[in-house]
C-alpha positions in Angstrom: -102.4 -110.5 14.2 -100.3 -109.1 11.4 -99.6 -105.4 11.7 -98.7 -103.0 9.0 -95.1 -103.0 10.1 -94.9 -106.8 9.9 -96.6 -106.8 6.5 -94.2 -104.2 5.2 -91.2 -106.2 6.4 -92.6 -109.3 4.8 -93.0 -107.5 1.5 -89.4 -106.2 1.8 -88.1 -109.7 2.5 -90.0 -111.3 -0.4 -88.9 -108.4 -2.7 -85.3 -108.8 -1.7 -85.4 -112.6 -2.2 -87.2 -112.2 -5.6 -84.5 -109.7 -6.6 -81.7 -112.1 -5.7 -83.5 -114.9 -7.6 -83.9 -112.8 -10.7 -80.3 -111.7 -10.6 -79.2 -115.3 -10.3 -81.5 -116.4 -13.1 -80.1 -113.6 -15.4 -76.5 -114.5 -14.5 -77.3 -118.2 -15.4 -78.9 -117.3 -18.7 -75.9 -115.0 -19.5 -73.5 -117.9 -18.7 -75.4 -120.4 -20.7 -75.6 -118.1 -23.7 -71.8 -117.6 -23.7 -70.9 -121.2 -23.2 -70.5 -122.8 -26.7 -70.9 -126.3 -25.5 -74.4 -125.5 -24.1 -75.5 -122.9 -26.6 -78.8 -123.4 -28.4 -77.1 -123.5 -31.8 -74.7 -126.3 -30.9 -75.1 -129.9 -31.8 -74.8 -133.0 -29.8 -72.6 -135.8 -31.2 -75.7 -137.8 -32.1 -77.4 -134.9 -33.9 -74.1 -134.1 -35.7 -73.7 -137.7 -36.9 -77.3 -137.9 -38.1 -77.0 -134.6 -40.1 -73.6 -135.7 -41.4 -75.0 -139.1 -42.7 -77.9 -137.4 -44.4 -75.6 -134.8 -46.0 -73.3 -137.5 -47.4 -76.3 -139.3 -48.8 -77.5 -136.2 -50.5 -74.0 -135.5 -51.9 -73.7 -139.0 -53.4 -77.2 -138.6 -55.0 -76.5 -135.2 -56.4 -73.0 -136.2 -57.6 -74.2 -139.1 -59.7 -72.4 -137.8 -62.8 -69.3 -135.7 -62.4 -65.9 -135.2 -63.8 -62.8 -133.6 -62.2 -59.6 -132.9 -63.9 -56.6 -131.1 -62.4 -53.0 -131.1 -61.3 -51.6 -132.2 -58.0 -48.1 -131.1 -57.0 -46.3 -132.8 -54.1 -43.1 -131.4 -52.5 -41.2 -133.5 -50.0 -38.6 -131.6 -48.0 -36.3 -133.8 -46.0 -32.9 -132.8 -44.5 -32.4 -129.9 -46.9 -33.3 -132.1 -49.8 -36.4 -131.7 -51.9 -38.2 -134.0 -54.3 -41.2 -133.1 -56.3 -43.9 -135.1 -57.9 -46.4 -133.7 -60.4 -49.6 -135.7 -61.0 -52.4 -135.1 -63.4 -55.8 -136.5 -62.4 -58.8 -137.3 -64.6 -61.7 -138.6 -62.5 -65.1 -139.6 -63.7 -68.1 -140.8 -61.6 -71.2 -142.0 -63.4 -74.0 -143.7 -61.5 -71.6 -145.0 -58.8 -69.1 -146.2 -61.3 -65.6 -144.6 -60.9 -63.0 -144.2 -63.6 -59.6 -142.8 -62.8 -56.5 -141.7 -64.6 -53.4 -140.8 -62.5 -50.4 -139.7 -64.5 -47.2 -139.0 -62.4 -43.9 -137.4 -63.1 -41.2 -137.4 -60.4 -38.3 -135.0 -60.3 -35.3 -134.6 -58.1 -33.7 -131.2 -58.6 -33.8 -130.7 -62.4 -33.8 -134.4 -63.2 -36.9 -136.3 -64.3 -36.9 -139.9 -63.0 -39.7 -141.2 -65.1 -43.4 -141.2 -65.8 -46.2 -143.6 -64.9 -49.9 -143.7 -65.6 -52.4 -145.7 -63.6 -55.8 -146.2 -65.3 -58.8 -147.7 -63.6 -61.2 -147.7 -66.5 -63.8 -149.6 -68.3 -62.9 -153.2 -69.2 -59.3 -153.2 -68.2 -57.2 -151.6 -65.4 -53.5 -151.1 -66.2 -50.3 -149.2 -65.4 -48.1 -147.8 -68.1 -44.6 -146.4 -67.8 -41.8 -144.7 -69.7 -38.4 -143.5 -68.7 -38.4 -140.3 -70.7 -40.9 -138.1 -72.5 -39.4 -139.2 -75.9 -40.4 -142.8 -75.3 -43.8 -144.3 -75.9 -45.7 -145.8 -73.0 -45.4 -149.6 -72.4 -47.6 -151.8 -70.3 -46.0 -152.2 -66.9 -48.9 -154.1 -65.3 -52.4 -155.2 -66.0 -54.1 -154.5 -62.6 -56.2 -157.5 -61.4 -57.6 -155.8 -58.3 -58.9 -152.3 -59.0 -60.3 -151.8 -55.5 -56.9 -152.4 -53.9 -55.2 -150.0 -56.4 -58.0 -147.5 -55.7 -57.2 -147.7 -52.0 -53.5 -147.1 -52.6 -54.3 -144.0 -54.8 -56.7 -142.8 -52.1 -53.9 -142.1 -49.6 -51.3 -140.9 -52.1 -53.3 -138.8 -54.5 -57.1 -138.9 -54.4 -57.4 -138.0 -50.7 -55.6 -134.7 -51.5 -57.7 -133.9 -54.5 -61.0 -135.4 -55.6 -61.7 -137.1 -52.3 -60.9 -134.0 -50.2 -64.6 -133.3 -49.6 -64.6 -136.1 -47.0 -60.8 -136.7 -46.4 -58.3 -135.3 -44.0 -54.9 -135.3 -45.7 -55.7 -138.5 -47.4 -57.4 -140.1 -44.4 -61.1 -140.8 -45.0 -63.0 -139.0 -42.2 -65.7 -141.8 -42.2 -63.1 -144.2 -40.7 -62.4 -141.7 -38.0 -65.7 -140.3 -36.7 -67.5 -143.7 -36.8 -64.6 -145.5 -35.0 -65.4 -146.6 -31.4 -62.2 -144.9 -30.3 -63.3 -141.5 -31.7 -64.5 -138.9 -29.1 -66.1 -135.5 -29.7 -64.7 -133.0 -27.2 -66.5 -130.0 -28.5 -69.0 -129.2 -31.3 -70.0 -125.6 -32.1 -71.5 -123.5 -34.8 -69.4 -120.6 -36.0 -69.8 -117.8 -38.5 -66.9 -117.2 -40.9 -66.9 -115.0 -44.0 -70.7 -114.8 -44.0 -71.1 -118.6 -43.8 -72.4 -120.9 -41.1 -69.8 -123.6 -40.3 -69.4 -126.3 -37.7 -66.2 -126.7 -35.8 -65.6 -130.1 -34.3 -62.8 -130.8 -31.8 -61.9 -134.4 -31.2 -59.6 -137.0 -29.7 -59.0 -140.5 -31.0 -57.0 -143.4 -29.7 -54.9 -145.1 -32.4 -55.3 -148.9 -32.0 -53.2 -150.1 -34.9 -50.6 -152.5 -33.3 -47.9 -150.8 -35.5 -48.9 -147.3 -34.5 -50.5 -147.1 -31.0 -51.0 -143.6 -29.9 -53.4 -140.7 -29.9 -54.8 -138.3 -32.5 -56.1 -134.9 -31.5 -57.3 -131.8 -33.4 -60.2 -130.0 -35.0 -62.2 -130.0 -38.3 -64.4 -127.3 -39.8 -67.4 -128.4 -41.9 -69.9 -126.4 -44.0 -73.3 -127.8 -43.2 -75.1 -125.8 -45.9 -72.8 -127.3 -48.5 -73.3 -131.1 -47.9 -71.0 -130.9 -44.9 -67.9 -130.7 -46.9 -64.6 -130.2 -45.1 -63.3 -126.6 -45.2 -60.3 -126.6 -42.9 -58.6 -128.9 -40.4 -55.5 -129.4 -38.2 -54.7 -132.4 -36.0 -51.6 -134.2 -34.7 -50.6 -137.8 -34.0 -48.3 -139.0 -31.2 -47.1 -142.6 -30.9 -46.5 -144.6 -27.7 -43.4 -146.4 -29.1 -41.8 -143.2 -30.3 -43.2 -140.2 -28.2 -40.5 -137.9 -29.4 -42.2 -137.9 -32.9 -45.2 -135.8 -33.6 -47.0 -135.7 -37.0 -49.1 -132.6 -37.7 -51.7 -132.7 -40.5 -53.3 -129.5 -41.8 -55.3 -128.4 -44.8 -57.7 -126.0 -46.4 -60.2 -126.7 -49.2 -62.1 -124.3 -51.5 -65.0 -125.5 -53.6 -67.1 -124.3 -56.5 -70.6 -125.1 -57.6 -70.9 -122.7 -60.4 -72.1 -124.4 -63.6 -72.3 -127.8 -61.8 -74.7 -127.1 -58.9 -72.8 -129.4 -56.5 -69.7 -128.7 -54.4 -66.5 -129.9 -56.2 -62.9 -129.3 -55.1 -61.4 -126.3 -56.9 -58.3 -125.6 -54.8 -57.0 -128.0 -52.1 -53.9 -127.5 -50.0 -52.6 -129.9 -47.3 -49.4 -130.4 -45.3 -48.0 -133.4 -43.4 -45.1 -132.4 -41.1 -43.1 -134.7 -38.9 -41.3 -133.3 -35.8 -38.7 -135.1 -33.7 -38.3 -133.6 -30.3 -39.9 -130.4 -31.5 -37.6 -130.1 -34.6 -39.0 -130.5 -38.1 -37.5 -133.4 -40.0 -39.8 -133.9 -43.0 -42.6 -131.9 -44.6 -44.9 -133.0 -47.5 -46.8 -130.3 -49.2 -49.8 -131.1 -51.4 -51.6 -128.6 -53.7 -54.4 -129.6 -56.1 -55.7 -127.1 -58.6 -58.8 -128.1 -60.7 -58.7 -127.4 -64.4 -62.1 -128.8 -65.3 -65.2 -129.4 -63.2 -68.3 -130.6 -64.9 -71.3 -132.9 -64.7 -70.9 -134.1 -68.2 -69.7 -137.7 -68.7 -66.2 -138.5 -70.0 -66.1 -140.8 -73.0 -65.2 -144.4 -72.1 -62.5 -144.4 -74.8 -60.3 -142.2 -72.7 -59.9 -145.0 -70.2 -58.7 -147.7 -72.5 -55.3 -148.9 -73.9 -56.3 -147.5 -77.3 -56.2 -144.0 -75.9 -52.4 -144.5 -75.4 -51.9 -146.0 -78.9 -51.4 -149.5 -77.5 -54.5 -151.1 -78.9 -56.7 -153.5 -76.9 -54.0 -156.2 -76.4 -52.9 -158.2 -73.4 -49.2 -157.4 -73.8 -47.3 -155.8 -76.6 -44.5 -157.9 -78.1 -41.7 -155.4 -77.3 -42.8 -155.0 -73.6 -39.8 -154.7 -71.2 -38.9 -157.7 -69.2 -37.0 -155.8 -66.6 -39.5 -153.7 -64.7 -37.4 -153.1 -61.6 -36.7 -149.4 -62.4 -40.4 -148.7 -62.8 -41.3 -150.5 -59.6 -38.6 -148.5 -57.8 -40.3 -145.4 -59.0 -43.7 -146.6 -58.0 -42.5 -147.4 -54.5 -40.9 -143.9 -54.2 -44.3 -142.4 -54.9 -46.0 -144.7 -52.5 -43.4 -143.6 -49.8 -45.2 -140.2 -49.8 -48.3 -142.0 -48.5 -49.3 -141.2 -44.9 -49.7 -144.7 -43.9 -46.2 -145.6 -44.9 -44.8 -142.6 -43.1 -46.6 -143.5 -39.9 -45.5 -147.1 -39.9 -41.9 -146.2 -40.6 -41.9 -143.8 -37.6 -43.5 -146.3 -35.3 -40.9 -148.8 -36.1 -38.1 -146.4 -35.2 -38.8 -146.8 -31.5 
């Protein structure tokens, strides 16, 4: 028989246990709400990749006709020395058809070494060169493989300018996040300057035989703006030369005024190499757009005729000794990230 005293003790015991349970539940909810990796607003890697793929598809569809013109400056600082390259870029995309003009001027101190122009155009792809501004351009090369040249320009120039929406210091992010060696370590939504952004922290094993090592860092995307890249920083360390570390960082600003789609307006990126914690080289890139539009660029601008050479295979007074121009070309290519990485890996 249950007495009133027993009944009261039973109620007190249940109330005490219920209170403990409620306190534990509240503490658990508080902990979950303040753990970014488990917060409701966060994305799983699968959901992030799905949304990212859809955003890229939308971006390509909306950017069916665009033109981007601007200037890219590259400063290489190496052992107290400084070289500077100025490039002017004209980029046109029309229904998945790309046309590119890359004009380059290289300087060392006050001296101009020369000028080159790469044109991936309509019917013919070519490279022009001249040793001084007073000379007229001459054909240096008729480019047989425009895709290979486009790939070269991607690392050296385009990745720091027109491709910056989906590139990290010249490295296409698609090749990173869809690699089997890429791992998401954290994905969280953040709020910055009134915008919703997604911060992704990652690790990636480098499996290139010439550059085995690890890549680690973070990237900030803007999901409401076709998942374009806003900011990033990551480093690379190599097994064969662990005393070397390469740090990549960058920040992108976009505009959609008058065009309706995000286009790169101001892009800065830096590639810094450290040896045993001491900086040995630093490459600084800055792209400033001068013209952003969804109007097509006339095909005539991408032809030999636009440079006063006419539509000919080779002018009769073309130079036979192209070694100086090739030397200049390779000097520009040396700024490419891939060359820098391979060179460091071989120093072990």
